[in-house]
Wavefront OBJ file of the C-alpha trace (Angstrom):
o trace
v 48.959 -16.293 -155.948
v 48.828 -13.385 -158.372
v 48.870 -9.758 -157.251
v 45.329 -9.391 -158.631
v 44.156 -12.329 -156.553
v 45.816 -10.755 -153.488
v 43.892 -7.488 -154.045
v 40.591 -9.235 -154.731
v 40.756 -11.818 -151.927
v 42.760 -10.075 -149.224
v 42.563 -6.299 -149.584
v 38.943 -6.095 -150.773
v 37.610 -8.805 -148.432
v 34.884 -8.260 -145.879
v 36.067 -8.173 -142.256
v 33.336 -7.978 -139.648
v 31.018 -6.224 -142.091
v 33.642 -3.692 -143.200
v 35.654 -3.539 -146.412
v 37.716 -1.173 -148.489
v 36.042 0.771 -151.280
v 39.107 0.483 -153.528
v 42.615 -0.992 -153.310
v 45.771 -1.291 -155.391
v 49.362 -2.444 -155.387
v 51.652 -0.160 -157.343
v 55.351 -0.190 -158.018
v 57.173 2.730 -156.402
v 57.500 4.131 -159.939
v 53.684 4.274 -160.209
v 53.323 1.170 -162.386
v 50.134 -0.779 -161.627
v 50.757 -4.305 -160.370
v 47.087 -4.874 -159.585
v 44.019 -2.879 -158.584
v 40.359 -3.204 -157.783
v 38.018 -2.391 -160.629
v 36.980 0.905 -159.019
v 40.426 2.165 -158.043
v 40.636 5.835 -159.131
v 42.643 6.846 -162.171
v 45.663 8.480 -160.563
v 48.211 10.873 -162.049
v 51.957 10.162 -162.058
v 52.593 13.375 -160.118
v 50.300 12.143 -157.323
v 52.438 9.034 -156.867
v 55.628 11.118 -157.125
v 54.326 13.382 -154.329
v 53.531 10.351 -152.179
v 57.030 8.945 -152.746
v 58.536 12.328 -151.858
v 56.624 12.346 -148.561
v 58.043 8.914 -147.720
v 61.558 10.284 -148.337
v 60.873 13.678 -146.715
v 58.033 13.183 -144.214
v 55.731 16.146 -143.870
v 55.902 17.428 -147.444
v 52.247 16.499 -148.137
v 50.859 18.106 -144.971
v 50.626 21.683 -146.334
v 48.998 20.719 -149.656
v 47.203 17.483 -148.868
v 47.450 14.032 -150.383
v 45.884 13.725 -153.829
v 44.789 10.419 -155.327
v 42.676 10.289 -158.453
v 42.150 14.017 -158.179
v 40.611 13.685 -154.703
v 42.282 15.705 -151.959
v 42.758 14.110 -148.545
v 43.908 15.897 -145.400
v 47.111 14.167 -144.223
v 46.742 12.762 -140.714
v 49.127 10.902 -138.437
v 50.960 8.046 -140.106
v 54.342 6.413 -139.622
v 57.180 8.495 -141.069
v 58.759 6.742 -144.029
v 56.352 3.762 -143.850
v 52.650 4.765 -143.813
v 50.741 7.850 -144.996
v 47.123 8.324 -143.987
v 44.649 10.771 -145.447
v 41.142 11.743 -144.386
v 38.241 13.161 -146.368
v 34.989 13.475 -144.476
v 34.349 10.193 -142.750
v 36.360 8.273 -145.350
v 40.046 8.063 -146.019
v 43.050 6.456 -147.628
v 46.079 4.598 -146.321
v 49.319 4.136 -148.275
v 51.875 1.563 -147.026
v 55.358 1.601 -148.515
v 57.159 -1.727 -148.844
v 60.656 -2.377 -150.190
v 59.350 -2.379 -153.777
v 55.723 -1.335 -153.803
v 52.948 0.861 -152.474
v 49.844 -0.802 -151.067
v 46.883 1.570 -151.146
v 43.451 1.151 -149.626
v 40.630 3.668 -149.512
v 37.203 3.905 -147.974
v 34.424 6.210 -149.043
v 32.001 6.350 -146.158
v 28.343 6.470 -147.081
v 25.713 7.893 -144.816
v 22.769 5.531 -144.453
v 19.536 6.952 -143.193
v 16.822 4.920 -141.533
v 13.233 5.808 -142.372
v 12.665 7.510 -138.998
v 15.702 9.741 -139.501
v 14.474 11.002 -142.879
v 11.145 12.335 -141.543
l 1 2 3 4 5 6 7 8 9 10 11 12 13 14 15 16 17 18 19 20 21 22 23 24 25 26 27 28 29 30 31 32 33 34 35 36 37 38 39 40 41 42 43 44 45 46 47 48 49 50 51 52 53 54 55 56 57 58 59 60 61 62 63 64 65 66 67 68 69 70 71 72 73 74 75 76 77 78 79 80 81 82 83 84 85 86 87 88 89 90 91 92 93 94 95 96 97 98 99 100 101 102 103 104 105 106 107 108 109 110 111 112 113 114 115 116 117 118
């Protein structure tokens, strides 16, 4: 199985009516191994800041986690292993493996029923 197939079939899959908005697998150097078509264009310094927080947990808390220019408030993760960010009712999770970063994000959309719009 290719990394792209893993992203498409496992990270972007529907689970009980829920799915990620975007996902990617990156090398720890920021190289793209695979990504969903709508994964945001990130900057190398954003990945460097994420890697620094894995090495020195808490460094992102004062400034926030940036991915594709979007700022997320850092929330509880697992020091050295998982970083979680929140923006509104959406968010992002970054999991560090021995060689890669697995990133998944959700942009929550508010759906209004006809009775709520009146």
